[in-house]
N, CA and C of each residue as an Amber inpcrd file, in Angstrom:
protein
   621
   9.2190000  20.7140000   3.7390000   8.4260000  19.7570000   2.9690000
   8.5860000  20.0730000   1.4940000   8.6610000  19.0420000   0.6850000
   8.9010000  19.2160000  -0.7420000   7.8500000  20.1150000  -1.3770000
   8.3160000  21.1710000  -2.0710000   7.4250000  22.0700000  -2.7870000
   6.8020000  23.1620000  -1.9510000   6.9730000  23.1140000  -0.6290000
   6.4140000  24.1330000   0.2590000   7.5640000  24.9910000   0.7920000
   7.4740000  26.3220000   0.6710000   8.5610000  27.1790000   1.1700000
   8.8230000  26.9680000   2.6590000  10.0720000  27.2060000   3.0730000
  10.4480000  27.0190000   4.4740000   9.8690000  28.1040000   5.3720000
   9.4800000  29.2440000   4.8000000   8.9070000  30.3260000   5.6000000
   7.8390000  31.0500000   4.7890000   7.0080000  31.8200000   5.4750000
   5.9810000  32.6190000   4.8080000   4.7020000  31.8770000   4.4820000
   4.6100000  30.6060000   4.8750000   3.4090000  29.8140000   4.5950000
   2.4230000  29.9820000   5.7460000   1.1920000  30.3580000   5.4260000
   0.1790000  30.5680000   6.4730000  -0.7040000  29.3370000   6.6790000
  -0.8940000  28.5430000   5.6340000  -1.7330000  27.3440000   5.7420000
  -1.3840000  26.3900000   4.6090000  -1.6920000  25.1110000   4.8130000
  -1.5080000  24.1200000   3.7570000  -2.8510000  23.4500000   3.4590000
  -2.9620000  22.9650000   2.2360000  -4.1210000  22.1920000   1.8130000
  -3.6410000  20.7570000   1.6040000  -4.2090000  19.8130000   2.3530000
  -3.7680000  18.4200000   2.2960000  -4.9590000  17.5020000   2.0870000
  -4.7570000  16.4800000   1.2740000  -5.7340000  15.4040000   1.1940000
  -5.3080000  14.3620000   2.2230000  -6.0670000  14.2610000   3.3030000
  -5.7290000  13.3500000   4.3990000  -6.5830000  12.0910000   4.2750000
  -5.9440000  10.9340000   4.3510000  -6.6420000   9.6590000   4.2170000
  -6.3840000   8.7880000   5.4360000  -7.4580000   8.2390000   5.9930000
  -7.3610000   7.2680000   7.0760000  -7.5050000   5.8700000   6.4710000
  -6.5750000   4.9760000   6.8290000  -6.5360000   3.6390000   6.2290000
  -6.6060000   2.5610000   7.3180000  -7.5520000   1.6480000   7.1580000
  -7.6850000   0.4650000   8.0140000  -7.7250000   0.7810000   9.5150000
  -8.6420000   1.6310000   9.9640000  -8.7730000   1.8690000  11.4080000
  -9.2490000   0.6000000  12.1150000  -8.7870000   0.4070000  13.3450000
  -9.1670000  -0.7900000  14.0930000 -10.5240000  -0.6530000  14.7680000
 -10.9840000   0.5880000  14.9320000 -12.3000000   0.8160000  15.5210000
 -12.8530000   2.1490000  15.0460000 -14.1170000   2.4010000  15.3240000
 -14.7330000   3.6560000  14.9110000 -14.0590000   4.8320000  15.6110000
 -13.8520000   5.9070000  14.8840000 -13.2020000   7.0680000  15.4790000
 -13.1180000   8.2260000  14.5150000 -12.2610000   9.1670000  14.8400000
 -12.0680000  10.3150000  13.9620000 -10.6530000  10.8750000  14.1170000
 -10.2510000  11.6510000  13.1230000  -8.9440000  12.3180000  13.1220000
  -9.1670000  13.8210000  13.0350000  -8.4090000  14.5600000  13.8100000
  -8.4480000  16.0210000  13.7970000  -7.0960000  16.5450000  13.3320000
  -7.1230000  17.4960000  12.3910000  -5.9030000  18.1300000  11.8870000
  -5.9360000  19.5920000  12.3220000  -4.8450000  20.0580000  12.9550000
  -4.8630000  21.4030000  13.5310000  -3.4390000  21.9660000  13.6130000
  -3.2870000  23.2810000  13.8930000  -1.9640000  23.8940000  13.9280000
  -1.0730000  23.2870000  15.0160000   0.1940000  23.1420000  14.7060000
   1.1470000  22.5340000  15.6280000   1.2090000  23.2690000  16.9580000
   1.2300000  22.4960000  18.0610000   1.4270000  23.0450000  19.3870000
   0.2050000  23.6630000  20.0200000  -0.9010000  23.7260000  19.3070000
  -2.1170000  24.3040000  19.8670000  -3.0120000  23.2040000  20.4290000
  -3.9390000  23.5950000  21.2800000  -4.8790000  22.6210000  21.8360000
  -5.7370000  22.0350000  20.7160000  -5.9360000  20.7300000  20.7630000
  -6.7550000  20.0760000  19.7420000  -8.1900000  20.5930000  19.8250000
  -8.7490000  21.0710000  18.7190000 -10.1270000  21.5720000  18.7520000
 -11.1110000  20.4160000  18.8590000 -12.3000000  20.6970000  19.2960000
 -13.3140000  19.6650000  19.4680000 -14.0920000  19.3980000  18.1990000
 -13.3720000  19.2460000  17.0920000 -13.9880000  18.9670000  15.7910000
 -13.2130000  17.8390000  15.1240000 -13.7850000  17.2860000  14.0640000
 -13.0960000  16.2310000  13.3300000 -12.9750000  16.6020000  11.8600000
 -11.9530000  16.0750000  11.2080000 -11.7760000  16.2440000   9.7700000
 -12.1350000  14.9730000   9.0030000 -11.9320000  13.8110000   9.6390000
 -12.3200000  12.5290000   9.0590000 -13.0040000  11.6920000  10.1220000
 -14.0880000  11.0620000   9.7450000 -14.7740000  10.1120000  10.6190000
 -14.8020000   8.7640000   9.9210000 -14.6040000   7.6810000  10.6800000
 -14.4850000   6.3770000  10.0390000 -14.9930000   5.2650000  10.9480000
 -15.2420000   4.1320000  10.3200000 -15.5960000   2.9030000  11.0220000
 -14.5080000   1.8750000  10.7490000 -14.4620000   0.7830000  11.4930000
 -13.3630000  -0.1840000  11.3390000 -13.2010000  -0.6730000   9.9000000
 -11.9410000  -0.7020000   9.4530000 -11.6080000  -1.2410000   8.1470000
 -11.8090000  -0.3070000   6.9740000 -12.3780000   0.8680000   7.1940000
 -12.6350000   1.8120000   6.1040000 -11.3640000   2.4760000   5.5950000
 -11.4400000   3.0000000   4.3550000 -10.4510000   3.9350000   3.8280000
 -11.2150000   5.2130000   3.5080000 -10.9010000   6.3030000   4.2230000
 -11.6810000   7.5340000   4.1130000 -10.7610000   8.7210000   3.8440000
 -10.9630000   9.4560000   2.7300000 -10.1780000  10.6660000   2.4730000
 -10.9990000  11.9310000   2.7160000 -10.3130000  13.0450000   2.9590000
 -10.9690000  14.3490000   3.0190000  -9.9260000  15.4310000   2.7860000
 -10.3190000  16.4670000   2.0460000  -9.4210000  17.5920000   1.8240000
  -9.4780000  18.5170000   3.0300000  -8.3110000  18.9160000   3.5340000
  -8.2090000  19.6990000   4.7660000  -7.3600000  20.9370000   4.5050000
  -7.8500000  22.0920000   4.9280000  -7.0550000  23.3170000   4.9280000
  -6.7630000  23.6550000   6.3780000  -5.4750000  23.7600000   6.7210000
  -5.1040000  23.9260000   8.1290000  -3.9840000  24.9650000   8.2580000
  -4.1050000  25.8910000   9.2310000  -3.0330000  26.8630000   9.4550000
  -1.7290000  26.1760000   9.8660000  -0.6270000  26.7920000   9.5000000
   0.7080000  26.2640000   9.8170000   1.3140000  27.0850000  10.9490000
   1.7660000  26.4090000  11.9980000   2.4560000  27.0470000  13.1170000
   3.7700000  26.2960000  13.3300000   4.8650000  27.0370000  13.4850000
   6.1980000  26.4360000  13.6380000   6.5680000  25.5700000  12.4440000
   5.9560000  25.8710000  11.2970000   6.2350000  25.0950000  10.1000000
   5.5890000  23.7250000  10.0910000   4.6640000  23.4600000  11.0190000
   4.0970000  22.1240000  11.1590000   2.5870000  22.1690000  11.3460000
   1.9670000  20.9990000  11.1320000   0.5770000  20.7740000  11.5330000
   0.5390000  19.4620000  12.3170000  -0.4600000  19.3010000  13.1630000
  -0.6090000  18.0890000  13.9640000  -1.8220000  17.2990000  13.5050000
  -1.6970000  15.9680000  13.5160000  -2.8050000  15.0720000  13.2030000
  -3.0420000  14.1900000  14.4180000  -4.2800000  14.1840000  14.9300000
  -4.5850000  13.4490000  16.1660000  -5.6980000  12.4400000  15.9270000
  -5.4220000  11.1790000  16.2540000  -6.4190000  10.1120000  16.1880000
  -7.0340000   9.9290000  17.5640000  -8.3710000   9.8710000  17.6470000
  -9.0020000   9.8730000  18.9650000  -9.1740000   8.4850000  19.5720000
  -9.1300000   7.3980000  18.7500000  -9.3420000   6.0770000  19.3290000
  -8.7880000   4.9860000  18.4200000  -8.4600000   3.8470000  19.0280000
  -7.9230000   2.7330000  18.2570000  -6.6200000   3.1030000  17.5950000
  -6.3050000   2.4250000  16.5010000  -5.1160000   2.7640000  15.7150000
  -5.5130000   2.8420000  14.2500000  -4.8040000   3.6790000  13.5120000
  -5.1210000   3.9010000  12.1110000  -3.8760000   4.4030000  11.3940000
  -3.6910000   3.9930000  10.1450000  -2.6340000   4.5740000   9.3110000
  -3.1540000   5.8480000   8.6760000  -2.2990000   6.8800000   8.6590000
  -2.6720000   8.1630000   8.0760000  -1.7700000   8.5060000   6.9100000
  -2.3760000   9.0280000   5.8530000  -1.6510000   9.5040000   4.6780000
  -2.0320000  10.9610000   4.4720000  -1.0550000  11.8310000   4.2570000
  -1.3220000  13.2480000   4.0110000  -0.5830000  13.6760000   2.7450000
  -1.3410000  14.0530000   1.7140000  -0.7710000  14.4940000   0.4420000
  -1.0190000  15.9920000   0.2940000   0.0530000  16.7860000   0.2390000
  -0.0770000  18.2360000   0.1160000  -0.4630000  18.5880000  -1.3160000
  -1.5590000  19.3450000  -1.4620000  -2.0010000  19.7650000  -2.7880000
  -1.7750000  21.2590000  -3.0280000  -1.4080000  21.9990000  -1.9840000
  -1.1220000  23.4160000  -2.1590000  -0.9100000  24.0970000  -0.8270000
  -0.6270000  25.3870000  -0.8700000  -0.4010000  26.1480000   0.3550000
  -0.7930000  27.6030000   0.1340000  -1.0030000  28.3030000   1.2420000
  -1.3170000  29.7260000   1.2080000  -0.1180000  30.5170000   1.7310000
   0.1360000  31.6580000   1.0750000   1.2190000  32.5480000   1.4850000
   0.7580000  33.9850000   1.2570000   1.6380000  34.9280000   1.5970000
   1.2580000  36.3390000   1.4750000   1.0200000  36.7390000   0.0250000
   1.7130000  36.1160000  -0.9090000   1.5210000  36.3960000  -2.3280000
   1.2140000  35.1060000  -3.0580000   0.5370000  35.2120000  -4.1920000
   0.2140000  34.0110000  -4.9620000  -1.0480000  34.2100000  -5.7650000
  -1.7570000  33.1300000  -6.0460000  -2.9690000  33.1810000  -6.8450000
  -4.1540000  33.6770000  -6.0210000  -5.1050000  34.3050000  -6.7070000
  -6.3270000  34.7800000  -6.0570000  -7.4490000  33.7890000  -6.3210000
  -8.2890000  33.5540000  -5.2960000  -9.3780000  32.5870000  -5.4120000
 -10.6910000  33.2840000  -5.7320000 -11.4260000  32.7300000  -6.6820000
 -12.7620000  33.2070000  -7.0260000 -13.7560000  32.0840000  -6.7720000
 -14.6960000  32.3230000  -5.8650000 -15.7010000  31.3070000  -5.5320000
 -16.9520000  31.5290000  -6.3630000 -17.7510000  30.4820000  -6.4750000
 -19.0070000  30.5870000  -7.2010000 -19.9700000  29.5160000  -6.7560000
 -21.2340000  29.6520000  -7.1620000 -22.2090000  28.6100000  -6.8550000
 -21.7970000  27.3300000  -7.5610000 -21.9270000  26.1860000  -6.9150000
 -21.5210000  24.9320000  -7.5630000 -22.2290000  24.7270000  -8.8990000
 -21.4710000  24.2850000  -9.8860000 -22.0240000  23.9960000 -11.2080000
 -21.3760000  22.7210000 -11.7240000 -22.1540000  21.8590000 -12.3370000
 -21.6560000  20.5550000 -12.7810000 -20.8890000  20.6840000 -14.0840000
 -19.6450000  20.1870000 -14.0700000 -18.8090000  20.1800000 -15.2690000
 -18.6960000  18.7910000 -15.8840000 -18.8280000  17.7630000 -15.0530000
 -18.6140000  16.3950000 -15.5390000 -19.6250000  15.4480000 -14.9060000
 -20.2230000  14.6040000 -15.7250000 -21.0860000  13.5250000 -15.2320000
 -21.0910000  12.4350000 -16.3040000 -20.3570000  11.3690000 -16.0460000
 -20.2430000  10.3170000 -17.0570000 -21.5320000   9.5030000 -17.1880000
 -22.4730000   9.6960000 -16.2750000 -23.7470000   8.9770000 -16.3880000
 -24.5830000   9.4840000 -17.5530000 -24.4720000  10.8050000 -17.8520000
 -25.3010000  11.3610000 -18.9230000 -24.4880000  12.0610000 -20.0180000
 -23.1650000  11.9980000 -19.9220000 -22.3250000  12.5810000 -20.9720000
 -21.9930000  14.0390000 -20.7790000 -22.2590000  14.6110000 -19.6110000
 -21.8640000  15.9940000 -19.3460000 -20.3430000  16.0890000 -19.2730000
 -19.7370000  16.8870000 -20.1280000 -18.2940000  17.1310000 -20.0910000
 -17.4270000  16.0360000 -20.6720000 -17.9900000  14.8880000 -20.9760000
 -17.2400000  13.7610000 -21.5290000 -18.2390000  12.7840000 -22.1390000
 -17.7430000  11.7380000 -22.7560000 -18.6550000  10.7430000 -23.3350000
 -19.4300000  10.0570000 -22.2090000 -20.6370000   9.6550000 -22.5120000
 -21.4530000   8.9480000 -21.5300000 -20.9330000   7.5320000 -21.3510000
 -20.9580000   7.0560000 -20.1130000 -20.5230000   5.6970000 -19.8250000
 -19.5030000   5.6630000 -18.7100000 -19.5530000   4.6080000 -17.8930000
 -18.6280000   4.4630000 -16.7760000 -17.1890000   4.4290000 -17.2660000
 -16.2820000   4.9260000 -16.4310000 -14.8480000   4.9370000 -16.7410000
 -14.2760000   3.5880000 -16.3270000 -13.6640000   2.8760000 -17.2530000
 -13.1260000   1.5520000 -16.9790000 -11.8220000   1.5930000 -16.2130000
 -11.3710000   0.4190000 -15.7860000 -10.0930000   0.3210000 -15.0920000
  -8.9570000   0.7980000 -15.9690000  -8.1210000   1.6930000 -15.4400000
  -7.0620000   2.2990000 -16.2300000  -7.5520000   3.3950000 -17.1550000
  -8.8540000   3.7270000 -17.0560000  -9.4440000   4.7290000 -17.9390000
  -9.1270000   6.1480000 -17.5230000  -9.0880000   7.0340000 -18.5020000
  -8.7500000   8.4450000 -18.2980000  -9.8490000   9.3200000 -18.8890000
 -10.2170000  10.3650000 -18.1600000 -11.1240000  11.3890000 -18.6690000
 -10.3840000  12.7160000 -18.6290000 -10.3010000  13.3890000 -19.7700000
  -9.7040000  14.7260000 -19.8460000 -10.8270000  15.7430000 -19.9050000
 -10.8740000  16.6400000 -18.9120000 -11.9910000  17.5840000 -18.7820000
 -11.5330000  19.0140000 -19.0510000 -12.1890000  19.6830000 -19.9900000
 -11.9340000  21.0960000 -20.2480000 -12.5640000  21.9270000 -19.1410000
 -11.7800000  22.7860000 -18.4750000 -12.3110000  23.6420000 -17.4140000
 -12.1370000  25.1260000 -17.7330000 -11.0620000  25.4910000 -18.4280000
 -10.8480000  26.9010000 -18.7840000 -11.8560000  27.3150000 -19.8470000
 -12.4900000  28.4590000 -19.6230000 -13.4690000  28.9580000 -20.5760000
 -14.8250000  28.3020000 -20.4570000 -15.0420000  27.5430000 -19.3770000
 -16.2990000  26.8220000 -19.1890000 -17.0040000  27.3290000 -17.9230000
 -18.3020000  27.5750000 -18.0080000 -19.1270000  27.9380000 -16.8420000
 -18.5220000  29.0710000 -16.0030000 -18.0650000  30.1130000 -16.6780000
 -17.5550000  31.2920000 -15.9860000 -16.0890000  31.2570000 -15.6280000
 -15.4140000  30.1560000 -15.8550000 -13.9720000  30.0840000 -15.6160000
 -13.2600000  30.7940000 -16.7670000 -12.3250000  31.7240000 -16.4710000
 -11.6310000  32.4270000 -17.5570000 -10.9170000  31.4690000 -18.5020000
 -10.7860000  31.8750000 -19.7430000 -10.1230000  31.0430000 -20.7390000
  -8.6180000  31.0090000 -20.5110000  -8.0610000  32.0910000 -19.9600000
  -6.6210000  32.1530000 -19.7000000  -6.3870000  32.6400000 -18.2690000
  -5.1880000  32.3770000 -17.7590000  -4.7980000  32.8720000 -16.4390000
  -5.2570000  32.0240000 -15.2850000  -5.9350000  30.9030000 -15.5410000
  -6.4040000  30.0260000 -14.4700000  -5.2700000  29.0940000 -14.0530000
  -4.9460000  29.0960000 -12.7670000  -3.8620000  28.2460000 -12.2750000
  -4.3590000  26.9340000 -11.6880000  -5.5810000  26.9260000 -11.1230000
  -6.1270000  25.7140000 -10.5120000  -7.6320000  25.8610000 -10.3730000
  -8.3120000  24.7200000 -10.2390000  -9.7510000  24.7310000  -9.9750000
 -10.0350000  23.9260000  -8.7150000 -11.1580000  24.2700000  -8.0780000
 -11.6310000  23.5390000  -6.9040000 -12.8790000  22.7770000  -7.3260000
 -12.8150000  21.4510000  -7.2270000 -13.8920000  20.5940000  -7.6870000
 -14.3780000  19.6900000  -6.5590000 -15.6930000  19.5310000  -6.4420000
 -16.2200000  18.4740000  -5.5990000 -16.4040000  17.2620000  -6.5040000
 -15.5730000  16.2530000  -6.2890000 -15.5510000  15.0740000  -7.1620000
 -16.2700000  13.9220000  -6.4680000 -17.1480000  13.2580000  -7.1980000
 -17.9080000  12.1300000  -6.6630000 -17.7520000  10.9270000  -7.5750000
 -17.5610000   9.7510000  -6.9720000 -17.6230000   8.5010000  -7.7280000
 -18.8590000   7.7460000  -7.2580000 -19.5220000   7.0870000  -8.1990000
 -20.7190000   6.3180000  -7.8600000 -20.7970000   5.0620000  -8.7160000
 -21.4220000   4.0520000  -8.1880000 -21.5990000   2.7720000  -8.8720000
 -20.3000000   2.0660000  -9.2400000 -19.2670000   2.0950000  -8.3790000
 -18.0460000   1.3620000  -8.7390000 -18.3030000  -0.1450000  -8.7400000
 -17.7270000  -0.8200000  -9.7240000 -17.9440000  -2.2650000  -9.8350000
 -17.0460000  -3.0500000  -8.8900000 -15.9610000  -2.4230000  -8.4060000
 -15.0680000  -3.0690000  -7.4520000 -14.3060000  -2.0170000  -6.6710000
 -13.5640000  -2.4490000  -5.6650000 -12.7580000  -1.5180000  -4.8760000
 -11.7400000  -0.8270000  -5.7750000 -11.4660000   0.4420000  -5.4840000
 -10.4780000   1.1510000  -6.2920000 -10.2380000   2.5530000  -5.7850000
  -9.5830000   3.3570000  -6.6040000  -9.3530000   4.7580000  -6.2530000
  -9.2940000   5.6120000  -7.5100000  -9.5110000   6.9120000  -7.3110000
  -9.5010000   7.8930000  -8.3950000  -8.3990000   8.9070000  -8.1310000
  -7.6790000   9.2620000  -9.1860000  -6.6240000  10.2750000  -9.1040000
  -7.0060000  11.4290000 -10.0300000  -6.9640000  12.6560000  -9.5000000
  -7.2210000  13.8600000 -10.2960000  -5.9100000  14.6450000 -10.3690000
  -5.4720000  14.9740000 -11.5840000  -4.1740000  15.6470000 -11.7120000
  -4.1630000  16.5520000 -12.9410000  -3.1570000  17.4370000 -13.0510000
  -3.0940000  18.3550000 -14.1980000  -2.9860000  17.5960000 -15.5150000
  -3.6370000  18.1050000 -16.5320000  -3.6090000  17.4830000 -17.8560000
  -2.1920000  17.4600000 -18.4240000  -1.8410000  16.3540000 -19.0560000
  -0.5660000  16.2620000 -19.7610000   0.6500000  16.1070000 -18.8810000
   0.4620000  15.8480000 -17.5920000   1.5900000  15.6710000 -16.6810000
   1.6270000  14.2260000 -16.1970000   2.7310000  13.8310000 -15.6020000
   2.8430000  12.4920000 -15.0570000   1.8440000  12.2700000 -13.9410000
   1.2500000  11.0990000 -13.9180000   0.2400000  10.7940000 -12.8970000
   0.9060000  10.6100000 -11.5410000   0.4560000  11.3290000 -10.5180000
   1.0710000  11.1990000  -9.1840000   0.6990000   9.8690000  -8.5410000
   1.5040000   9.4450000  -7.6030000   1.2730000   8.1780000  -6.9070000
   0.4630000   8.4100000  -5.6320000  -0.6330000   9.1490000  -5.7630000
  -1.5250000   9.4460000  -4.6420000  -2.9550000   9.3310000  -5.1420000
  -3.9090000   9.2320000  -4.2250000  -5.3140000   9.1470000  -4.6090000
  -6.0890000  10.3060000  -4.0060000  -7.1690000  10.6860000  -4.6750000
  -8.0680000  11.7100000  -4.1540000  -9.3230000  11.1160000  -3.5380000
  -9.7680000   9.9820000  -4.0850000 -10.9210000   9.2650000  -3.5370000
 -10.6210000   7.7750000  -3.5160000 -10.9700000   7.1230000  -2.4270000
 -10.8830000   5.6670000  -2.3110000 -12.2820000   5.1290000  -2.0790000
 -12.6130000   4.0000000  -2.6730000 -13.9770000   3.5010000  -2.5680000
 -14.0140000   1.9810000  -2.6330000 -15.1200000   1.4330000  -2.1530000
 -15.3840000   0.0070000  -2.2460000 -16.5250000  -0.2150000  -3.2290000
 -16.6940000  -1.4380000  -3.6740000 -17.7120000  -1.7630000  -4.6720000
 -19.0890000  -1.2780000  -4.2190000 -19.7920000  -0.5810000  -5.1000000
 -21.1410000  -0.1100000  -4.8310000 -21.2440000   1.1610000  -4.0200000
 -20.1140000   1.6930000  -3.5600000 -20.1260000   2.8610000  -2.6840000
 -20.1720000   4.1550000  -3.4910000 -20.8360000   5.1840000  -2.9520000
 -20.7850000   6.5370000  -3.5020000 -19.9650000   7.3930000  -2.5570000
 -18.8810000   7.9730000  -3.0640000 -17.9370000   8.7210000  -2.2420000
 -17.6110000  10.0460000  -2.9260000 -17.5280000  11.1210000  -2.1330000
 -17.1410000  12.4200000  -2.6850000 -16.0050000  13.0190000  -1.8690000
 -15.2590000  13.9100000  -2.5100000 -14.1890000  14.6280000  -1.8260000
 -13.8900000  15.9080000  -2.5880000 -13.5050000  16.9500000  -1.8510000
 -13.1030000  18.2000000  -2.4790000 -11.6760000  18.0570000  -3.0030000
 -11.4370000  18.5800000  -4.2010000 -10.1320000  18.4430000  -4.8470000
  -9.6900000  19.8030000  -5.3600000  -8.4520000  20.1890000  -5.0720000
  -7.8270000  21.3580000  -5.6830000  -6.7790000  20.8400000  -6.6520000
  -6.9250000  21.1590000  -7.9340000  -6.0290000  20.5920000  -8.9440000
  -5.5510000  21.6730000  -9.9030000  -4.2340000  21.7300000 -10.1650000
  -3.7180000  22.6990000 -11.1380000  -4.2820000  22.4480000 -12.5360000
  -4.3960000  23.5240000 -13.3020000  -4.9110000  23.4550000 -14.6690000
  -3.7520000  23.6130000 -15.6430000  -3.6270000  22.6740000 -16.5770000
  -2.6130000  22.7370000 -17.6310000  -3.3170000  22.5890000 -18.9720000
  -3.0090000  23.4730000 -19.9110000  -3.6580000  23.4670000 -21.2260000
  -5.1740000  23.6070000 -21.1020000  -5.6220000  24.2460000 -20.0140000
  -7.0420000  24.4650000 -19.8170000  -7.8130000  23.2530000 -19.3480000
  -7.0810000  22.1640000 -18.9890000  -7.7420000  20.9060000 -18.6650000
  -7.2320000  20.2910000 -17.3660000  -8.0240000  19.3710000 -16.8200000
  -7.5890000  18.4910000 -15.7340000  -7.9370000  17.0630000 -16.1450000
  -7.2800000  16.0910000 -15.5030000  -7.4180000  14.6870000 -15.8890000
  -7.8830000  13.8450000 -14.7140000  -8.7790000  12.8940000 -14.9900000
  -9.2670000  11.9370000 -14.0040000  -8.8020000  10.5390000 -14.4170000
  -8.2350000   9.7860000 -13.4710000  -7.7680000   8.4280000 -13.7430000
  -8.4040000   7.4550000 -12.7650000  -9.0530000   6.4300000 -13.2880000
  -9.6360000   5.3750000 -12.4590000  -8.7250000   4.1570000 -12.5190000
  -8.3410000   3.6250000 -11.3490000  -7.3180000   2.5750000 -11.3610000
  -7.8620000   1.1760000 -11.5880000  -9.1600000   0.9220000 -11.2860000
  -9.6420000  -0.4450000 -11.4510000 -11.1570000  -0.4860000 -11.5470000
 -11.6560000  -1.5620000 -12.1540000 -13.0950000  -1.7210000 -12.2810000
 -13.6910000  -0.6580000 -13.1870000 -14.9810000  -0.4140000 -13.0350000
 -15.6820000   0.6190000 -13.7870000 -16.4480000   1.4870000 -12.8050000
 -16.4600000   2.8050000 -13.0410000 -17.0980000   3.7260000 -12.1000000
 -17.5600000   4.9760000 -12.8370000 -18.6850000   5.5350000 -12.4040000
 -19.1290000   6.8280000 -12.9240000 -18.4840000   7.9400000 -12.1090000
 -18.1150000   9.0150000 -12.7950000 -17.4040000  10.1320000 -12.1610000
 -18.1840000  11.4220000 -12.3780000 -18.3380000  12.1910000 -11.3030000
 -19.0480000  13.4700000 -11.3330000 -18.1200000  14.5410000 -10.7690000
 -18.0960000  15.7280000 -11.3770000 -17.2700000  16.8280000 -10.8660000
 -18.0520000  18.1230000 -10.9210000 -18.1750000  18.7860000  -9.7670000
 -18.8780000  20.0590000  -9.6610000 -17.8800000  21.1640000  -9.3220000
 -17.8790000  22.2130000 -10.1210000 -16.9750000  23.3420000  -9.9110000
 -17.4270000  24.1750000  -8.7260000 -16.4760000  24.4760000  -7.7970000
 -16.7580000  25.3330000  -6.6530000 -16.0230000  26.6570000  -6.7190000
 -15.0150000  26.7610000  -7.5780000 -14.2490000  27.9850000  -7.6950000
 -12.9570000  27.7330000  -8.4430000 -12.1590000  28.7950000  -8.6010000
 -10.9030000  28.6660000  -9.3390000  -9.9080000  29.7110000  -8.8460000
  -8.6340000  29.4210000  -9.1010000  -7.5410000  30.3310000  -8.7740000
  -6.9970000  30.9530000 -10.0530000  -6.6540000  32.2390000  -9.9860000
  -6.0320000  32.9230000 -11.1220000  -4.7270000  33.5520000 -10.6790000
  -3.8180000  33.6720000 -11.6350000  -2.4980000  34.2380000 -11.3300000
  -2.6030000  35.7220000 -11.0710000
C-alpha cells in the first residue's frame, strides 16, 4: 500500500467511511484471516455517510472489512501506521484548541464553503514547540447549513482528496483525526456551506 512499508508494520490507522448503505447495519474492521470479532467500528442507517477512525492490527500485510447486512460502499483512507520504530505517543486529558463558535484558536464565526482555518498546535496546551510530528484531535462539526465534508491536513501542503467528516445540513458529527504537523500548524478545510468547527486535543506524537 502506498506509503506503508511492505514489512514490519504492526497496525494501521485508517479513516473508514460507509457510504449509502441500503439498510441499517454495521461494519467491522479486523486483522486479516482471523475470526470477525463481535464488535462494530461503524454503525449506520439507510442512506447515511458515516466515518470513523480505526486502528487495526495487520496480519499477512492485510486487514479485513466486513459488512453485516445489506450493501454499502466502503472507503478506507490510511492516515498512519505503527512499526517497531518511529514516533512516540503522548496522551493527555482532552483540551479544546479550536471552537469557531466563540473564537477559540481562530476568529469567531462559521467557516464558509471553501473556507480554511489554520490552527497553531505546537507550543499550545502542553504540546512541545518543536519535535512534534502529528497530533490526535477529536474534531466536531456543528450547525452545517448544507451537506458537506471537512478535510484536516498538514499546514502548507496540498489538500488531499479525502474527507475526515461527512455531514448533512443541521447535523452534529465528530470523528477522531490523526494529522501530521507542519510549521507547528494543521489546516481545516470546509468544502461547502457554512459550519462551526471544534477540535479537542487528545495527544501528540514526537520524533
